[in-house]
All heavy atoms as an XYZ file, in Angstrom:
877
protein
N     -27.158    -75.384      6.270
C     -26.070    -75.177      7.201
C     -25.100    -76.353      7.027
O     -25.513    -77.502      7.027
C     -26.655    -75.137      8.622
C     -25.696    -74.658      9.658
S     -26.426    -74.514     11.327
C     -27.677    -73.270     11.109
N     -23.848    -76.057      6.904
C     -22.859    -77.113      6.706
C     -22.579    -77.847      8.013
O     -22.869    -77.341      9.100
C     -21.539    -76.524      6.168
O     -21.016    -75.622      7.138
C     -21.760    -75.815      4.847
N     -21.992    -79.025      7.911
C     -21.725    -79.832      9.110
C     -20.678    -79.198     10.014
O     -20.625    -79.505     11.201
C     -21.297    -81.236      8.714
O     -20.129    -81.189      7.937
N     -19.863    -78.302      9.492
C     -18.851    -77.646     10.324
C     -19.234    -76.215     10.697
O     -18.411    -75.461     11.198
C     -17.496    -77.674      9.624
C     -17.500    -76.923      8.296
O     -18.602    -76.625      7.764
O     -16.410    -76.651      7.777
N     -20.492    -75.855     10.475
C     -20.950    -74.494     10.789
C     -20.876    -74.246     12.290
O     -21.274    -75.103     13.086
C     -22.379    -74.293     10.291
N     -20.368    -73.090     12.708
C     -20.272    -72.793     14.139
C     -21.642    -72.606     14.796
O     -21.737    -72.643     16.016
C     -19.454    -71.507     14.192
C     -19.577    -70.899     12.848
C     -19.796    -72.023     11.884
N     -22.674    -72.452     14.011
C     -24.018    -72.291     14.554
C     -24.682    -73.636     14.868
O     -25.771    -73.679     15.399
C     -24.889    -71.524     13.561
C     -24.500    -70.082     13.418
C     -25.318    -69.423     12.320
N     -25.080    -68.015     12.250
C     -23.959    -67.445     11.845
N     -22.946    -68.187     11.475
N     -23.831    -66.148     11.803
N     -24.047    -74.734     14.487
C     -24.562    -76.086     14.738
C     -23.671    -76.745     15.790
O     -22.485    -76.953     15.572
C     -24.542    -76.902     13.453
C     -25.177    -78.251     13.595
C     -24.588    -79.368     14.102
C     -26.497    -78.623     13.238
N     -25.462    -80.422     14.077
C     -26.651    -79.980     13.545
C     -27.570    -77.926     12.676
C     -27.837    -80.668     13.307
C     -28.753    -78.609     12.447
C     -28.874    -79.961     12.764
N     -24.245    -77.089     16.945
C     -23.491    -77.715     18.018
C     -24.052    -79.095     18.305
O     -25.210    -79.225     18.727
C     -23.546    -76.868     19.306
O     -23.051    -75.562     19.022
C     -22.733    -77.502     20.422
N     -23.249    -80.112     18.085
C     -23.625    -81.479     18.440
C     -23.070    -81.740     19.833
O     -21.868    -81.890     20.005
C     -23.055    -82.490     17.425
O     -23.553    -82.183     16.134
C     -23.442    -83.912     17.798
N     -23.964    -81.770     20.809
C     -23.535    -81.980     22.190
C     -23.064    -83.415     22.367
O     -22.042    -83.668     22.997
C     -24.668    -81.621     23.175
C     -24.253    -81.901     24.610
C     -25.068    -80.150     22.996
N     -23.808    -84.357     21.801
C     -23.369    -85.755     21.776
C     -23.917    -86.402     20.508
O     -24.937    -85.973     19.974
C     -23.826    -86.521     23.020
O     -25.228    -86.601     23.058
N     -23.225    -87.418     20.019
C     -23.661    -88.109     18.811
C     -24.836    -89.023     19.134
O     -24.861    -89.664     20.186
C     -22.521    -88.933     18.217
C     -21.422    -88.054     17.662
O     -21.745    -87.001     17.075
O     -20.244    -88.417     17.816
N     -25.783    -89.094     18.224
C     -26.932    -89.968     18.410
C     -26.546    -91.411     18.104
O     -25.882    -91.683     17.102
C     -28.079    -89.549     17.492
O     -29.132    -90.496     17.585
N     -27.021    -92.346     18.918
C     -26.776    -93.759     18.628
C     -27.791    -94.326     17.628
O     -27.684    -95.475     17.229
C     -26.941    -94.428     19.998
C     -27.919    -93.571     20.713
C     -27.656    -92.165     20.225
N     -28.772    -93.519     17.222
C     -29.867    -93.995     16.381
C     -29.723    -93.513     14.936
O     -29.572    -92.312     14.697
C     -31.216    -93.522     16.932
C     -31.420    -93.884     18.366
N     -31.626    -95.175     18.793
C     -31.433    -93.118     19.480
C     -31.771    -95.190     20.098
N     -31.647    -93.946     20.544
N     -29.791    -94.452     13.999
C     -29.691    -94.104     12.577
C     -30.748    -93.087     12.167
O     -30.453    -92.128     11.463
C     -29.831    -95.350     11.698
C     -28.634    -96.283     11.787
O     -27.549    -95.830     12.212
O     -28.793    -97.466     11.433
N     -31.995    -93.304     12.596
C     -33.073    -92.399     12.170
C     -32.839    -90.973     12.675
O     -33.159    -90.020     11.976
C     -34.448    -92.923     12.600
C     -34.746    -92.779     14.060
N     -34.356    -93.706     14.997
C     -35.405    -91.802     14.736
C     -34.761    -93.314     16.185
N     -35.398    -92.158     16.059
N     -32.273    -90.821     13.862
C     -31.982    -89.477     14.371
C     -30.845    -88.827     13.594
O     -30.911    -87.642     13.263
C     -31.646    -89.514     15.860
C     -32.850    -89.709     16.732
C     -32.522    -89.677     18.214
O     -31.342    -89.456     18.584
O     -33.450    -89.885     19.012
N     -29.796    -89.594     13.306
C     -28.684    -89.035     12.525
C     -29.166    -88.600     11.134
O     -28.790    -87.528     10.650
C     -27.546    -90.039     12.424
C     -26.796    -90.230     13.739
C     -25.508    -91.027     13.573
N     -25.714    -92.343     12.984
C     -25.994    -93.449     13.673
N     -26.106    -93.392     14.988
N     -26.143    -94.599     13.055
N     -30.004    -89.406     10.508
C     -30.546    -89.045      9.191
C     -31.433    -87.808      9.280
O     -31.367    -86.923      8.426
C     -31.341    -90.219      8.614
C     -30.479    -91.395      8.220
C     -31.298    -92.623      7.847
O     -32.531    -92.497      7.624
O     -30.712    -93.718      7.782
N     -32.270    -87.736     10.320
C     -33.157    -86.584     10.489
C     -32.358    -85.313     10.774
O     -32.687    -84.234     10.257
C     -34.156    -86.856     11.606
N     -31.319    -85.429     11.576
C     -30.477    -84.260     11.861
C     -29.765    -83.774     10.601
O     -29.659    -82.562     10.370
C     -29.474    -84.578     12.970
C     -30.075    -84.702     14.363
C     -29.086    -85.348     15.318
C     -30.531    -83.344     14.881
N     -29.294    -84.700      9.782
C     -28.652    -84.312      8.513
C     -29.669    -83.621      7.608
O     -29.338    -82.628      6.948
C     -28.053    -85.533      7.824
N     -30.882    -84.130      7.586
C     -31.945    -83.514      6.777
C     -32.214    -82.088      7.268
O     -32.291    -81.150      6.481
C     -33.208    -84.363      6.868
C     -34.370    -83.797      6.130
C     -34.690    -84.002      4.827
C     -35.371    -82.918      6.661
N     -35.833    -83.298      4.515
C     -36.269    -82.631      5.627
C     -35.592    -82.355      7.916
C     -37.371    -81.805      5.797
C     -36.688    -81.526      8.089
C     -37.556    -81.268      7.041
N     -32.341    -81.926      8.601
C     -32.588    -80.604      9.177
C     -31.439    -79.651      8.879
O     -31.653    -78.519      8.441
C     -32.787    -80.736     10.692
C     -32.989    -79.444     11.470
C     -34.276    -78.751     11.056
C     -32.983    -79.741     12.973
N     -30.219    -80.107      9.098
C     -29.037    -79.262      8.875
C     -28.967    -78.768      7.426
O     -28.624    -77.624      7.162
C     -27.772    -80.027      9.242
C     -26.520    -79.177      9.185
C     -25.283    -79.902      9.679
N     -25.151    -81.234      9.154
C     -25.081    -82.340      9.903
N     -25.119    -82.280     11.206
N     -24.954    -83.520      9.340
N     -29.336    -79.631      6.488
C     -29.298    -79.258      5.084
C     -30.340    -78.227      4.678
O     -30.259    -77.665      3.587
N     -31.308    -77.985      5.543
C     -32.376    -77.050      5.208
C     -32.326    -75.731      5.977
O     -33.131    -74.847      5.730
C     -33.720    -77.723      5.432
C     -34.052    -78.601      4.243
C     -34.862    -79.798      4.599
N     -35.033    -80.661      3.437
C     -34.157    -81.562      3.042
N     -33.011    -81.704      3.682
N     -34.383    -82.327      1.994
N     -31.383    -75.611      6.900
C     -31.283    -74.373      7.673
C     -30.186    -73.483      7.110
O     -29.103    -73.964      6.771
C     -30.981    -74.689      9.135
C     -32.080    -75.405      9.904
C     -31.610    -75.729     11.318
C     -33.347    -74.581      9.949
N     -30.444    -72.193      7.037
C     -29.412    -71.280      6.541
C     -28.295    -71.074      7.568
O     -28.522    -71.172      8.770
C     -30.175    -69.973      6.292
C     -31.400    -70.059      7.117
C     -31.707    -71.512      7.310
N     -27.114    -70.812      7.085
C     -25.958    -70.567      7.945
C     -25.807    -69.060      8.135
O     -24.906    -68.433      7.586
C     -24.703    -71.178      7.328
C     -23.532    -71.197      8.293
O     -23.728    -70.821      9.464
O     -22.433    -71.587      7.877
N     -26.725    -68.496      8.903
C     -26.720    -67.053      9.171
C     -27.483    -66.805     10.466
O     -28.195    -67.673     10.958
C     -27.361    -66.277      8.023
C     -28.828    -66.603      7.798
C     -29.489    -65.656      6.803
N     -30.818    -66.069      6.449
C     -31.914    -65.878      7.190
N     -31.832    -65.266      8.352
N     -33.100    -66.295      6.779
N     -27.286    -65.620     11.016
C     -28.051    -65.228     12.207
C     -29.515    -65.104     11.820
O     -29.827    -64.741     10.697
C     -27.528    -63.894     12.753
C     -26.150    -63.978     13.367
C     -26.100    -64.831     14.626
O     -27.146    -65.073     15.264
O     -25.008    -65.279     14.969
N     -30.417    -65.456     12.693
C     -30.251    -65.841     14.091
C     -30.169    -67.355     14.303
O     -30.286    -67.824     15.424
C     -31.534    -65.313     14.724
C     -32.560    -65.550     13.666
C     -31.838    -65.280     12.360
N     -29.978    -68.139     13.243
C     -30.045    -69.594     13.328
C     -28.903    -70.190     14.158
O     -27.734    -69.937     13.881
C     -30.034    -70.206     11.926
C     -31.311    -69.920     11.180
C     -31.477    -68.735     10.475
C     -32.359    -70.832     11.188
C     -32.650    -68.459      9.810
C     -33.540    -70.572     10.520
C     -33.681    -69.374      9.834
O     -34.849    -69.094      9.176
N     -29.294    -70.994     15.156
C     -28.365    -71.770     15.981
C     -29.077    -73.061     16.367
O     -30.280    -73.052     16.635
C     -27.957    -71.024     17.258
C     -27.066    -69.864     17.005
N     -25.683    -69.972     17.022
C     -27.345    -68.579     16.711
C     -25.165    -68.793     16.764
N     -26.145    -67.927     16.569
N     -28.339    -74.170     16.409
C     -28.926    -75.467     16.753
C     -27.994    -76.205     17.714
O     -26.781    -76.202     17.533
C     -29.150    -76.333     15.487
C     -29.721    -77.701     15.855
C     -30.054    -75.621     14.488
N     -28.600    -76.845     18.736
C     -27.897    -77.738     19.649
C     -28.593    -79.086     19.561
O     -29.822    -79.159     19.605
C     -27.962    -77.222     21.080
C     -27.250    -75.922     21.261
C     -25.976    -75.735     21.683
C     -27.781    -74.607     21.005
N     -25.670    -74.395     21.707
C     -26.765    -73.676     21.296
C     -29.014    -74.121     20.561
C     -26.943    -72.306     21.162
C     -29.183    -72.761     20.419
C     -28.157    -71.874     20.726
N     -27.826    -80.161     19.422
C     -28.433    -81.472     19.241
C     -27.986    -82.458     20.309
O     -26.887    -82.355     20.858
C     -28.094    -82.064     17.857
O     -26.700    -82.382     17.803
C     -28.444    -81.114     16.740
N     -28.875    -83.394     20.568
C     -28.610    -84.535     21.443
C     -27.996    -84.124     22.776
O     -26.851    -84.438     23.080
C     -27.718    -85.564     20.742
C     -28.413    -86.134     19.541
O     -28.387    -85.512     18.493
N     -29.042    -87.267     19.683
N     -28.795    -83.471     23.581
C     -28.330    -83.112     24.915
C     -29.374    -83.518     25.948
O     -30.528    -83.770     25.624
C     -28.006    -81.618     25.015
C     -29.185    -80.708     24.817
C     -29.951    -80.301     25.898
C     -29.516    -80.249     23.554
C     -31.038    -79.459     25.724
C     -30.598    -79.403     23.363
C     -31.361    -79.006     24.453
N     -28.938    -83.595     27.178
C     -29.809    -83.951     28.290
C     -29.829    -82.816     29.299
O     -28.879    -82.046     29.409
C     -29.309    -85.219     28.981
C     -29.359    -86.446     28.112
C     -28.802    -87.681     28.813
O     -28.092    -87.535     29.836
O     -29.079    -88.780     28.327
N     -30.928    -82.748     30.035
C     -31.004    -81.810     31.143
C     -31.804    -82.455     32.270
O     -32.556    -83.402     32.046
C     -31.600    -80.463     30.715
C     -33.044    -80.529     30.294
C     -34.060    -80.285     31.202
C     -33.380    -80.816     28.977
C     -35.387    -80.345     30.809
C     -34.700    -80.866     28.570
C     -35.712    -80.633     29.495
N     -31.612    -81.943     33.463
C     -32.301    -82.453     34.642
C     -33.237    -81.381     35.168
O     -32.848    -80.214     35.302
C     -31.279    -82.831     35.741
O     -30.329    -83.743     35.175
C     -31.954    -83.470     36.932
N     -34.471    -81.773     35.464
C     -35.445    -80.825     35.995
C     -35.181    -80.584     37.478
O     -34.382    -81.277     38.106
C     -36.882    -81.354     35.815
O     -37.046    -82.530     36.614
C     -37.181    -81.661     34.359
N     -35.905    -79.626     38.035
C     -35.730    -79.294     39.453
C     -36.091    -80.460     40.369
O     -35.605    -80.536     41.490
C     -36.560    -78.058     39.811
C     -38.040    -78.280     39.742
N     -38.728    -78.301     38.558
C     -38.941    -78.528     40.710
C     -40.007    -78.546     38.807
N     -40.168    -78.673     40.097
N     -36.928    -81.402     39.884
C     -37.277    -82.560     40.720
C     -36.478    -83.815     40.368
O     -36.797    -84.908     40.815
C     -38.775    -82.839     40.665
C     -39.261    -83.215     39.283
O     -38.485    -83.287     38.341
N     -40.548    -83.455     39.164
N     -35.431    -83.658     39.563
C     -34.511    -84.759     39.300
C     -34.794    -85.598     38.064
O     -34.052    -86.535     37.788
N     -35.850    -85.284     37.321
C     -36.110    -86.039     36.092
C     -35.108    -85.641     35.016
O     -34.786    -84.472     34.868
C     -37.517    -85.765     35.574
C     -38.589    -86.564     36.255
C     -39.898    -86.432     35.506
O     -40.498    -85.373     35.521
N     -40.308    -87.507     34.864
N     -34.625    -86.646     34.281
C     -33.714    -86.380     33.172
C     -34.482    -86.468     31.859
O     -35.263    -87.402     31.658
C     -32.560    -87.368     33.166
C     -31.591    -87.138     34.291
S     -30.004    -87.925     34.001
C     -29.447    -87.114     32.546
N     -34.251    -85.499     31.005
C     -34.868    -85.476     29.681
C     -33.781    -85.368     28.626
O     -32.758    -84.701     28.831
C     -35.810    -84.279     29.528
C     -37.094    -84.390     30.296
C     -37.499    -83.365     31.137
C     -37.921    -85.500     30.176
C     -38.699    -83.433     31.828
C     -39.118    -85.585     30.862
C     -39.500    -84.544     31.688
O     -40.684    -84.614     32.366
N     -34.030    -85.986     27.484
C     -33.131    -85.912     26.324
C     -33.847    -85.136     25.229
O     -35.042    -85.308     25.023
C     -32.788    -87.331     25.850
C     -31.781    -87.383     24.728
C     -32.453    -87.497     23.357
O     -33.569    -88.010     23.263
O     -31.830    -87.027     22.386
N     -33.116    -84.249     24.555
C     -33.665    -83.445     23.471
C     -32.906    -83.773     22.196
O     -31.672    -83.786     22.181
C     -33.557    -81.933     23.802
C     -33.968    -81.078     22.614
C     -34.382    -81.595     25.030
N     -33.648    -84.043     21.118
C     -33.007    -84.342     19.841
C     -32.392    -83.090     19.232
O     -31.266    -83.127     18.753
C     -34.013    -84.954     18.866
C     -34.528    -86.303     19.322
O     -33.829    -86.969     20.120
O     -35.626    -86.691     18.890
N     -33.127    -81.982     19.255
C     -32.585    -80.728     18.721
C     -33.337    -79.547     19.322
O     -34.541    -79.623     19.576
C     -32.698    -80.688     17.197
N     -32.609    -78.482     19.557
C     -33.168    -77.210     19.981
C     -32.659    -76.178     18.994
O     -31.443    -76.044     18.802
C     -32.713    -76.868     21.397
C     -33.322    -75.613     22.013
C     -34.815    -75.817     22.272
C     -32.607    -75.266     23.320
N     -33.584    -75.486     18.335
C     -33.194    -74.575     17.253
C     -33.723    -73.170     17.500
O     -34.900    -72.989     17.816
C     -33.732    -75.091     15.920
N     -32.838    -72.206     17.354
C     -33.238    -70.803     17.315
C     -33.326    -70.436     15.837
O     -32.363    -70.643     15.083
C     -32.208    -69.895     18.018
C     -32.120    -70.239     19.495
C     -32.580    -68.428     17.817
C     -31.021    -69.503     20.235
N     -34.482    -69.924     15.440
C     -34.692    -69.534     14.039
C     -35.228    -68.118     13.982
O     -35.432    -67.490     15.019
C     -35.695    -70.487     13.346
O     -37.010    -70.235     13.857
C     -35.315    -71.948     13.552
N     -35.503    -67.665     12.791
C     -36.037    -66.315     12.655
C     -37.499    -66.215     13.101
O     -38.036    -65.124     13.190
C     -35.863    -65.785     11.229
C     -36.502    -66.669     10.189
O     -37.096    -67.706     10.537
O     -36.404    -66.326      9.004
N     -38.136    -67.352     13.400
C     -39.510    -67.276     13.905
C     -39.675    -67.925     15.275
O     -40.776    -68.276     15.658
C     -40.501    -67.860     12.894
C     -40.345    -69.344     12.688
O     -39.468    -69.974     13.264
N     -41.194    -69.912     11.861
N     -38.593    -68.082     16.028
C     -38.731    -68.555     17.393
C     -37.747    -69.637     17.790
O     -36.826    -69.986     17.049
N     -37.986    -70.154     18.981
C     -37.187    -71.232     19.561
C     -38.004    -72.513     19.433
O     -39.171    -72.549     19.811
C     -36.909    -70.925     21.030
C     -36.128    -71.942     21.836
C     -34.690    -72.049     21.325
C     -36.134    -71.561     23.312
N     -37.385    -73.568     18.893
C     -38.110    -74.806     18.610
C     -37.417    -76.001     19.255
O     -36.222    -76.215     19.045
C     -38.188    -75.045     17.094
C     -38.812    -73.917     16.365
N     -40.163    -73.816     16.171
C     -38.269    -72.810     15.791
C     -40.436    -72.711     15.501
N     -39.303    -72.082     15.262
N     -38.186    -76.782     20.019
C     -37.721    -78.051     20.547
C     -38.175    -79.106     19.540
O     -39.358    -79.199     19.224
C     -38.329    -78.319     21.925
C     -37.840    -79.590     22.590
C     -37.554    -79.316     24.062
C     -38.837    -80.711     22.453
N     -37.238    -79.885     19.013
C     -37.530    -80.822     17.931
C     -37.287    -82.251     18.408
O     -36.210    -82.558     18.915
C     -36.654    -80.520     16.696
C     -36.901    -79.078     16.237
C     -36.922    -81.517     15.573
C     -35.862    -78.550     15.271
N     -38.289    -83.092     18.230
C     -38.194    -84.513     18.547
C     -38.395    -85.304     17.265
O     -39.338    -85.042     16.517
C     -39.272    -84.916     19.562
C     -39.029    -84.386     20.952
C     -37.832    -85.017     21.628
O     -37.604    -86.230     21.465
O     -37.105    -84.293     22.326
N     -37.542    -86.270     17.022
C     -37.656    -87.116     15.840
C     -38.231    -88.476     16.232
O     -37.852    -89.042     17.249
C     -36.281    -87.336     15.188
C     -35.645    -86.069     14.717
C     -34.473    -85.617     15.294
C     -36.217    -85.319     13.700
C     -33.870    -84.448     14.858
C     -35.632    -84.143     13.264
C     -34.456    -83.715     13.842
N     -39.130    -88.977     15.412
C     -39.700    -90.309     15.600
C     -39.542    -91.070     14.294
O     -39.539    -90.485     13.216
C     -41.185    -90.228     15.972
C     -41.446    -89.485     17.264
C     -40.772    -90.171     18.427
C     -40.925    -89.401     19.714
N     -39.910    -89.708     20.680
N     -39.430    -92.389     14.402
C     -39.212    -93.221     13.214
C     -40.221    -94.363     13.172
O     -39.860    -95.520     13.093
C     -37.788    -93.760     13.191
N     -41.481    -94.010     13.257
C     -42.526    -95.023     13.170
C     -42.883    -95.228     11.703
O     -43.155    -94.276     10.988
C     -43.773    -94.582     13.928
C     -43.551    -94.310     15.391
C     -43.872    -93.084     15.951
C     -43.015    -95.287     16.219
C     -43.677    -92.840     17.298
C     -42.808    -95.050     17.567
C     -43.143    -93.821     18.098
O     -42.944    -93.585     19.425
N     -42.896    -96.465     11.268
C     -43.368    -96.747      9.916
C     -44.669    -97.523     10.036
O     -44.893    -98.246     11.000
C     -42.321    -97.552      9.135
O     -42.050    -98.763      9.796
N     -45.524    -97.326      9.079
C     -46.832    -97.955      9.118
C     -47.903    -96.893      9.155
O     -47.747    -95.809      8.601
N     -48.985    -97.183      9.840
C     -50.131    -96.273      9.899
C     -50.330    -95.814     11.337
O     -50.389    -96.632     12.260
C     -51.381    -97.001      9.414
C     -52.615    -96.149      9.407
C     -53.816    -96.940      8.897
O     -53.677    -98.005      8.306
N     -54.990    -96.408      9.135
N     -50.440    -94.492     11.517
C     -50.649    -93.929     12.853
C     -51.935    -93.127     12.846
O     -52.202    -92.342     11.933
C     -49.461    -93.030     13.272
C     -48.192    -93.864     13.398
C     -49.764    -92.325     14.585
C     -46.957    -93.066     13.734
N     -52.725    -93.315     13.897
C     -53.969    -92.582     14.078
C     -54.065    -92.262     15.567
O     -53.431    -92.928     16.387
C     -55.152    -93.447     13.631
C     -56.453    -92.675     13.548
O     -56.411    -91.426     13.490
O     -57.513    -93.317     13.547
N     -54.816    -91.268     15.916
C     -54.954    -91.001     17.332
C     -55.428    -89.613     17.636
O     -55.981    -88.914     16.778
N     -55.170    -89.209     18.867
C     -55.596    -87.901     19.337
C     -54.477    -87.278     20.165
O     -53.345    -87.733     20.113
C     -56.899    -88.025     20.140
C     -56.792    -88.986     21.314
O     -55.676    -89.165     21.854
O     -57.822    -89.551     21.703
N     -54.817    -86.279     20.960
C     -53.809    -85.593     21.754
C     -53.200    -86.422     22.860
O     -52.146    -86.086     23.379
N     -53.856    -87.543     23.229
C     -53.343    -88.357     24.311
C     -52.663    -89.639     23.887
O     -51.622    -90.003     24.409
N     -53.255    -90.332     22.924
C     -52.771    -91.661     22.553
C     -52.748    -91.824     21.043
O     -53.633    -91.342     20.344
C     -53.689    -92.751     23.155
O     -53.788    -92.542     24.561
C     -53.143    -94.139     22.895
N     -51.730    -92.508     20.559
C     -51.653    -92.891     19.153
C     -51.867    -94.393     19.036
O     -51.393    -95.170     19.871
C     -50.285    -92.572     18.576
C     -50.043    -91.140     18.253
C     -50.896    -90.084     18.423
C     -48.849    -90.594     17.704
N     -50.302    -88.927     18.021
C     -49.038    -89.212     17.573
C     -47.642    -91.137     17.319
C     -48.063    -88.373     17.050
C     -46.675    -90.306     16.806
C     -46.884    -88.937     16.669
N     -52.577    -94.794     18.001
C     -52.691    -96.200     17.627
C     -51.786    -96.388     16.423
O     -51.942    -95.708     15.414
C     -54.133    -96.552     17.259
O     -54.974    -96.368     18.361
N     -50.860    -97.296     16.563
C     -49.851    -97.498     15.526
C     -49.962    -98.913     14.997
O     -49.854    -99.878     15.742
C     -48.474    -97.222     16.101
C     -47.313    -97.615     15.273
C     -47.215    -97.582     13.908
C     -46.057    -98.093     15.736
N     -45.974    -98.000     13.502
C     -45.243    -98.328     14.614
C     -45.537    -98.345     16.996
C     -43.947    -98.806     14.714
C     -44.245    -98.818     17.099
C     -43.466    -99.032     15.963
N     -50.196    -99.030     13.707
C     -50.212   -100.329     13.031
C     -48.926   -100.424     12.234
O     -48.713    -99.685     11.280
C     -51.423   -100.432     12.106
C     -51.532   -101.744     11.369
C     -52.763   -101.745     10.470
C     -52.860   -103.000      9.660
N     -54.015   -102.952      8.740
N     -48.030   -101.334     12.645
C     -46.742   -101.429     11.965
C     -46.872   -102.213     10.656
O     -47.961   -102.661     10.290
C     -45.665   -102.005     12.882
C     -45.877   -103.471     13.243
O     -46.633   -104.176     12.545
O     -45.257   -103.909     14.223
N     -45.770   -102.348      9.957
C     -45.786   -102.983      8.631
C     -46.223   -104.447      8.671
O     -46.670   -104.991      7.672
C     -44.407   -102.875      7.981
C     -44.051   -101.477      7.580
C     -42.679   -101.443      6.933
C     -42.334   -100.050      6.469
N     -41.023   -100.004      5.804
N     -46.092   -105.082      9.838
C     -46.499   -106.490      9.961
C     -47.976   -106.628     10.292
O     -48.494   -107.733     10.348
C     -45.684   -107.214     11.052
O     -46.042   -106.671     12.336
C     -44.189   -107.073     10.803
N     -48.656   -105.497     10.548
C     -50.069   -105.526     10.904
C     -50.330   -105.508     12.394
O     -51.478   -105.502     12.827
N     -49.276   -105.495     13.198
C     -49.424   -105.475     14.648
C     -49.816   -104.076     15.122
O     -49.230   -103.082     14.703
C     -48.110   -105.906     15.302
C     -48.176   -105.973     16.805
C     -46.856   -106.455     17.380
C     -46.907   -106.456     18.886
N     -45.642   -106.896     19.472
N     -50.816   -104.009     16.006
C     -51.264   -102.738     16.574
C     -50.605   -102.494     17.918
O     -50.432   -103.411     18.713
C     -52.785   -102.735     16.777
C     -53.559   -102.348     15.557
C     -54.084   -103.320     14.733
C     -53.767   -101.019     15.242
C     -54.809   -102.980     13.606
C     -54.489   -100.665     14.113
C     -55.010   -101.652     13.295
N     -50.255   -101.236     18.157
C     -49.713   -100.826     19.454
C     -50.356    -99.495     19.840
O     -50.674    -98.689     18.977
C     -48.201   -100.627     19.379
C     -47.453   -101.883     19.046
C     -45.973   -101.625     18.975
N     -45.329   -102.821     18.448
C     -44.113   -102.858     17.993
N     -43.374   -101.781     17.986
N     -43.599   -103.979     17.544
N     -50.494    -99.289     21.112
C     -50.948    -98.000     21.624
C     -49.750    -97.334     22.278
O     -49.057    -97.960     23.092
C     -52.053    -98.200     22.659
C     -53.323    -98.768     22.092
C     -54.358    -97.696     21.865
O     -54.522    -96.806     22.672
N     -55.046    -97.770     20.748
N     -49.492    -96.096     21.913
C     -48.371    -95.360     22.500
C     -48.861    -93.976     22.907
O     -49.829    -93.452     22.344
C     -47.178    -95.239     21.521
C     -47.606    -94.567     20.209
C     -46.560    -96.597     21.250
C     -46.472    -94.303     19.250
N     -48.206    -93.402     23.901
C     -48.526    -92.029     24.285
C     -48.152    -91.095     23.146
O     -47.115    -91.276     22.496
C     -47.745    -91.623     25.535
C     -48.213    -92.342     26.785
O     -49.360    -92.828     26.805
O     -47.421    -92.429     27.741
N     -48.981    -90.103     22.896
C     -48.666    -89.089     21.895
C     -47.359    -88.408     22.322
O     -47.279    -87.864     23.423
C     -49.805    -88.073     21.809
C     -49.612    -87.038     20.738
O     -48.499    -86.675     20.394
N     -50.705    -86.537     20.209
N     -46.312    -88.449     21.488
C     -45.019    -87.880     21.889
C     -45.052    -86.368     22.102
O     -44.142    -85.801     22.707
C     -44.081    -88.267     20.752
C     -44.934    -88.729     19.643
C     -46.265    -89.099     20.181
N     -46.098    -85.731     21.638
C     -46.217    -84.282     21.840
C     -46.318    -83.929     23.321
O     -45.846    -82.880     23.758
C     -47.410    -83.746     21.071
C     -47.531    -82.262     21.132
C     -48.642    -81.764     20.272
N     -48.719    -80.322     20.334
C     -49.683    -79.619     19.832
N     -50.660    -80.218     19.192
N     -49.674    -78.323     19.926
N     -46.927    -84.820     24.111
C     -47.073    -84.556     25.546
C     -45.711    -84.438     26.225
O     -45.474    -83.515     27.003
C     -47.893    -85.652     26.210
C     -49.323    -85.696     25.746
C     -50.076    -86.877     26.325
O     -49.503    -87.832     26.830
N     -51.394    -86.793     26.270
N     -44.817    -85.380     25.946
C     -43.487    -85.330     26.555
C     -42.699    -84.138     26.024
O     -42.004    -83.457     26.787
C     -42.724    -86.628     26.288
C     -41.308    -86.695     26.871
C     -41.304    -86.453     28.373
C     -40.674    -88.038     26.534
N     -42.797    -83.862     24.728
C     -42.108    -82.688     24.167
C     -42.598    -81.401     24.839
O     -41.801    -80.499     25.134
C     -42.316    -82.623     22.659
N     -43.870    -81.336     25.119
C     -44.436    -80.166     25.799
C     -43.866    -80.031     27.207
O     -43.494    -78.928     27.635
C     -45.962    -80.289     25.837
C     -46.616    -79.056     26.402
O     -46.233    -77.934     26.115
N     -47.627    -79.272     27.217
N     -43.751    -81.142     27.942
C     -43.149    -81.095     29.290
C     -41.688    -80.657     29.222
O     -41.221    -79.881     30.056
C     -43.280    -82.446     29.984
C     -44.683    -82.741     30.470
C     -44.721    -83.907     31.452
N     -44.227    -85.157     30.917
C     -44.961    -86.038     30.223
N     -46.220    -85.783     29.958
N     -44.424    -87.170     29.816
N     -40.962    -81.150     28.251
C     -39.556    -80.762     28.091
C     -39.441    -79.270     27.824
O     -38.561    -78.589     28.355
C     -38.904    -81.523     26.947
C     -38.714    -82.995     27.213
C     -38.129    -83.660     25.975
C     -38.050    -85.156     26.100
N     -37.432    -85.754     24.913
N     -40.309    -78.758     26.980
C     -40.260    -77.340     26.622
C     -40.563    -76.433     27.810
O     -40.028    -75.338     27.910
C     -41.224    -77.061     25.479
N     -41.398    -76.911     28.689
C     -41.776    -76.087     29.851
C     -40.715    -76.149     30.934
O     -40.579    -75.328     31.749
C     -43.113    -76.547     30.401
C     -44.248    -76.191     29.463
C     -45.560    -76.695     29.991
C     -46.680    -76.294     29.035
N     -47.958    -76.852     29.439
């Protein structure tokens, strides 16, 4: 899909290099035809006032997809709840599995 395709809507520009690169990668791999449509970098508020940001929402020929981009380098291990991340310097961190938040956003 080209950058000026009417099926690609950038709601707001990402301030993050890794997100801009990932969005360009995604755009280059999607066809510019129905049913494909993408909206990027938008926020919404839930019924209880929580604000969520979505990197991309895509309608494709096999469904609706909420897409989150992450830019962790190093080694990641974990389970459905927590990831253990060892960065390039050898420092370990524990982070919540981002799938949990993506699942809440989708619901």
